[in-house]
C-alpha positions in Angstrom: 6.4 -10.5 -14.8 2.7 -10.9 -13.9 0.9 -7.8 -12.7 -0.1 -7.3 -9.0 -3.1 -5.4 -7.7 -3.3 -4.2 -4.1 -6.0 -3.0 -1.8 -6.2 -2.1 1.8 -7.5 -4.7 4.2 -10.8 -4.1 5.9 -9.4 -5.4 9.2 -7.0 -2.6 10.0 -7.2 0.7 11.9 -5.3 3.6 10.3 -4.7 7.2 11.5 -3.0 10.0 9.7 -0.4 11.8 11.8 1.2 14.7 9.9 2.2 13.3 6.5 2.5 9.7 7.8 0.0 7.0 8.5 0.0 4.7 11.5 -1.7 1.3 10.9 -2.6 -1.4 13.4 -3.1 -5.0 12.2 -6.1 -6.6 13.7 -4.6 -10.0 13.0 -1.6 -9.6 15.3 -1.9 -6.1 16.8 1.3 -5.0 15.1 1.7 -1.3 14.6 3.2 0.1 11.3 4.4 3.7 10.8 4.3 4.4 7.1 6.7 7.0 5.8 5.8 9.4 3.0 6.6 6.8 0.3 4.6 4.0 2.0 1.7 6.4 2.6 1.7 7.2 -1.1 1.4 3.5 -1.8 -1.3 2.9 0.8 -3.4 5.8 -0.5 -3.1 4.4 -4.1 -4.0 0.8 -3.1 -7.5 0.7 -4.6 -7.5 -2.8 -6.0 -8.0 -1.7 -9.5 -4.7 0.1 -10.3 -1.8 -2.2 -11.3 1.2 -2.0 -8.9 3.4 -1.0 -11.8 1.2 2.0 -12.5 1.2 3.0 -8.8 5.0 2.9 -8.9 5.3 4.8 -12.1 2.6 7.5 -11.5 3.1 8.1 -7.8 6.4 6.8 -6.4 8.7 7.6 -9.3 7.2 11.0 -10.0 6.8 12.2 -6.4 10.1 10.8 -5.1 12.4 10.9 -8.1 13.5 7.3 -8.1 14.2 4.9 -11.1 11.3 2.6 -12.0 13.2 -0.7 -11.7 14.5 0.2 -8.2 11.2 1.6 -7.1 9.2 -1.4 -8.3 11.6 -3.9 -6.6 11.4 -1.9 -3.3 7.6 -1.4 -3.5 7.0 -5.1 -4.2 9.0 -6.1 -1.1 7.1 -3.5 1.0 3.7 -4.7 -0.3 4.6 -8.3 0.3 5.6 -7.5 3.9 2.3 -5.7 4.6 0.4 -8.5 3.0 2.0 -11.0 5.3 0.6 -9.0 8.2 -2.9 -8.7 6.7 -2.5 -5.0 6.0 -2.7 -5.2 2.2 -4.5 -7.7 0.0 -2.5 -8.7 -3.1 -4.1 -10.2 -6.2 -3.1 -11.1 -9.7 -6.5 -9.7 -10.9 -8.1 -6.3 -10.4 -10.5 -6.3 -7.5 -12.9 -4.0 -5.7 -11.4 -2.4 -2.7 -12.0 -4.7 0.3 -13.6 -2.0 2.3 -13.7 1.8 2.5 -10.4 2.2 4.3 -10.7 5.6 5.6 -7.9 7.1 7.6 -9.1 8.8 10.8 -7.6 12.2 11.3 
């Protein structure tokens, strides 16, 4: 398995509502409502941390899920957001695409 690195796209608008984040894709104006798990992944998407580490450190510890199951589900989620231009996926560490601040 090759490692993946994820970072937030600079062409999205994001707002924190309670404990969830709402994101709009500038590419196709699609709205995404990220639940607590997805918000955890979004916040950890710095382009430098391997996806496996994000799953282990954040998803598994905060949501009490097995690593294999969590990684498979997170990988599918990341790939879906990447198709909409919300996340950028790379096989190499990268600088975050832009300071993706979430508006309150």
